C-alpha positions in Angstrom: 34.6 -13.4 -14.3 31.7 -14.9 -12.5 28.2 -14.1 -13.6 25.0 -13.9 -11.7 23.8 -17.1 -13.4 26.9 -19.0 -12.3 27.0 -17.7 -8.7 26.9 -20.6 -6.3 27.9 -19.0 -3.0 25.3 -19.3 -0.3 25.9 -15.7 0.8 24.6 -12.9 -1.5 27.5 -10.7 -0.5 29.4 -11.6 -3.7 26.9 -9.6 -5.9 27.3 -6.5 -3.8 28.9 -4.4 -6.5 26.0 -5.0 -8.8 23.5 -4.4 -6.0 24.9 -1.0 -5.3 24.4 0.0 -8.9 20.8 -1.2 -8.8 20.1 0.7 -5.5 21.6 3.9 -7.1 19.4 3.5 -10.1 16.3 3.2 -7.9 17.3 6.4 -6.2 17.5 8.1 -9.6 14.0 6.8 -10.5 12.4 7.7 -7.2 14.6 9.9 -5.0 14.2 9.4 -1.3 12.0 6.4 -1.5 14.5 4.2 0.3 16.1 5.4 3.5 19.5 4.3 4.9 19.1 3.0 8.5 22.7 2.1 9.0 23.1 4.9 11.6 20.5 3.3 13.9 21.7 1.0 16.6 22.1 -1.9 14.2 24.6 -4.4 12.9 24.2 -5.6 9.3 25.4 -8.9 7.9 27.6 -9.1 4.8 24.7 -9.5 2.3 22.5 -6.9 4.0 21.7 -3.5 2.4 20.5 -1.2 5.2 17.6 0.4 3.3 13.8 0.5 3.9 11.0 2.7 2.8 10.8 5.8 5.0 7.8 4.7 7.2 9.2 1.3 7.8 12.6 2.8 8.7 10.9 5.2 11.2 9.0 2.4 12.8 12.2 0.3 13.0 14.0 3.2 14.8 11.2 3.3 17.4 11.4 -0.4 18.0 15.2 -0.3 18.5 14.8 2.7 20.9 12.1 1.0 22.9 14.2 -2.1 23.5 17.4 -0.2 24.0 19.8 -2.7 22.4 21.5 -3.4 19.1 19.5 -5.2 16.4 21.3 -7.6 14.1 19.8 -7.5 10.6 20.6 -10.3 8.2 18.5 -8.9 5.3 16.5 -5.7 4.6 16.1 -4.2 1.1 17.0 -6.9 -1.4 17.9 -6.2 -5.0 16.7 -8.2 -8.0 20.2 -9.8 -8.3 20.1 -11.0 -4.6 16.6 -12.3 -5.0 17.6 -14.2 -8.1 20.5 -15.8 -6.4 18.3 -17.0 -3.5 15.6 -18.1 -5.9 18.1 -20.1 -8.0 19.5 -21.7 -4.8 16.0 -22.7 -3.8 15.1 -24.2 -7.2 18.4 -26.2 -7.2 18.1 -27.4 -3.6 21.2 -25.5 -2.6 22.2 -23.9 0.7 19.3 -25.3 2.7 16.9 -22.7 1.2 13.5 -24.3 1.1 11.4 -21.2 0.1 12.3 -18.1 -1.9 10.0 -15.8 -3.8 10.4 -15.2 -7.5 12.4 -12.0 -8.2 10.3 -8.9 -7.8 7.7 -10.7 -5.6 9.4 -10.6 -2.3 8.6 -7.9 0.3 12.3 -7.5 0.6 12.3 -6.2 -3.0 9.9 -3.4 -2.0 11.8 -2.3 1.1 9.2 -3.5 3.6 10.8 -6.6 5.1 13.5 -7.6 7.6 15.2 -10.8 8.6 16.7 -10.4 12.1 18.6 -12.3 14.8 16.8 -13.0 18.1 13.4 -12.7 16.4 11.6 -13.9 19.5 13.2 -11.2 21.6 12.5 -8.5 19.1 9.0 -9.6 18.2 7.0 -7.6 20.8 9.0 -4.4 20.1 8.7 -4.7 16.3 5.0 -5.6 16.4 4.2 -2.7 18.6 5.3 -0.4 15.8 3.7 -2.1 12.8 6.1 -4.9 12.0 4.4 -8.3 11.6 6.1 -11.6 12.4 5.0 -13.9 9.5 5.3 -17.2 11.3 7.4 -20.2 12.3 8.0 -21.2 8.7 10.3 -18.2 8.4 11.0 -17.3 12.0 13.5 -14.5 11.3 11.2 -12.6 9.0 9.0 -9.5 9.7 6.9 -7.4 7.2 6.0 -3.8 7.8 2.2 -3.2 7.6 2.0 0.4 8.7 0.6 3.3 6.7 2.3 5.5 4.1 4.2 2.9 2.1 4.4 2.7 -1.6 4.0 -0.3 -3.8 7.3 -0.5 -5.6 7.8 -4.3 -6.2 8.2 -3.5 -9.9 11.0 -1.0 -9.3 13.6 -3.6 -8.3 13.2 -5.2 -11.7 12.9 -2.0 -13.7 16.1 -0.6 -12.3 17.9 -3.6 -13.7 16.2 -3.4 -17.0 17.2 0.2 -17.4 20.8 -0.5 -16.5 20.9 -3.4 -19.0 19.6 -1.1 -21.8 22.0 1.6 -20.9 24.9 -0.7 -21.3 23.6 -2.8 -24.2 21.5 -0.5 -26.4 21.8 -2.9 -29.3 20.2 -5.7 -27.2 17.5 -3.7 -25.5 14.8 -5.5 -23.4 11.4 -4.2 -22.4 11.4 -1.9 -19.4 8.1 -3.0 -17.8 9.2 -3.8 -14.3 8.0 -7.4 -14.8 10.1 -10.5 -14.1 10.0 -12.8 -17.2 12.1 -15.0 -19.4 13.8 -12.1 -21.2 14.9 -10.4 -18.0 16.0 -13.6 -16.4 18.0 -14.5 -19.5 20.1 -11.3 -19.5 20.5 -11.1 -15.7 22.2 -14.5 -15.8 24.8 -13.0 -18.2 25.7 -10.0 -16.0 28.9 -9.9 -14.0 28.6 -10.1 -10.2 30.9 -7.0 -10.3 28.2 -5.0 -12.1 27.9 -3.2 -15.3 30.8 -1.3 -16.9 28.9 2.0 -16.7 25.7 3.4 -15.3 23.9 6.7 -15.8 25.2 9.7 -14.0 23.6 10.4 -10.7 21.6 13.4 -11.8 18.1 12.8 -10.5 15.3 12.4 -13.0 13.5 15.6 -13.7 10.1 14.0 -13.4 10.3 11.0 -11.1 7.2 8.8 -11.3 4.4 9.2 -8.8 3.9 5.9 -7.0 0.5 4.9 -5.6 0.3 4.0 -1.9 -0.2 0.4 -1.2 -3.9 -0.5 -1.3 -4.9 2.6 -3.2 -5.6 1.2 -6.6 -8.4 3.3 -8.3 -11.5 1.8 -9.6 -15.1 2.5 -10.7 -17.2 4.2 -8.0 -14.4 6.1 -6.4 -14.3 9.9 -6.1 -11.9 12.6 -5.1 -8.7 14.4 -6.0 -6.7 11.2 -7.1 -9.5 10.5 -9.6 -9.3 14.0 -11.0 -5.5 13.7 -11.3 -5.9 10.4 -13.1 -8.4 11.9 -15.5 -6.1 14.8 -16.3 -3.3 12.4 -17.1 -5.7 10.4 -19.4 -6.8 13.6 -21.1 -10.4 13.3 -20.3 -12.8 15.6 -18.4 -11.7 16.0 -14.8 -14.7 15.8 -12.6 -13.2 13.6 -9.9 -15.7 10.8 -10.4 -14.6 7.3 -11.6 -17.6 6.6 -13.8 -18.1 4.7 -17.0 -16.2 7.2 -19.1 -13.1 7.0 -16.9 -13.4 3.2 -16.9 -13.5 3.2 -20.7 -10.5 5.5 -20.9 -8.5 3.3 -18.5 -9.4 0.1 -20.4 -8.3 1.7 -23.7 -5.0 2.9 -22.1 -4.4 -0.6 -20.8 -5.1 -2.3 -24.1 -2.8 0.1 -25.9 0.0 -0.7 -23.5 -0.5 -4.4 -23.5 -1.8 -4.6 -19.9 -4.6 -6.6 -18.5 -7.6 -4.4 -19.5 -9.6 -4.6 -16.3 -10.3 -0.9 -15.9 -8.6 -0.8 -12.5 -5.6 1.5 -12.0 -3.1 -0.6 -10.1 0.7 -0.4 -9.9 1.5 -1.3 -13.5 -1.1 1.1 -14.9 0.0 3.9 -12.6 3.6 3.4 -13.7 2.8 3.7 -17.4 0.4 6.6 -16.9 3.1 8.6 -15.1 5.6 7.9 -17.8 3.6 9.7 -20.4 
């Protein structure tokens, strides 16, 4: 039995069984967040999972329709196991990979990136609908920059952490959505064929609310999101992020072991919504 830590194939297709379990767990945590685009006029490579966040998928469909031809996609949504394989290859100098983000830090892990064939031909069509070509250092890669997307880079890691704890309750690890030594250590031990069991596919009763990208809350802001935050923190809900709200956020962050900066970003949102 091969494990993720011993996986040396240059293609990530060999970890597909584990990938599918992770994608299913993400769907449990946040239903409908990732959209299957396999029914578009696309052809996906062996290691490609045809999922993107809904706004990115809609923009992709418009680009494909505008050009009127099939798009060959080498990579779209990427699980934590796929990212670890690529990251490991890069660190070991294998497979000609010269750059790979740390697991959880790639835009592929958040469902907002594509690697495509004929990038030059597709570039004007993709860019017209919010996809940015990131440059010649990674010529196949495009990132979606349009509105309405969620910041879920932590979710790729948290899905794995939850599945590990489900299968090994006696060896539980922290479920914080953060890539670290503990998560890397156990991921290395997991079979490329996935876990023996995974939670049933009943959807979570109260899936977490995810903040939109670029919508961290901080002192001086006003409005409904601030009022909602205040209710979750159990403080007077006036919709104004003043000194009292800042103090409550800092206390919450300190109690949860976060950086206590008083700014409600992705990690803070995640833990607040888990209360």
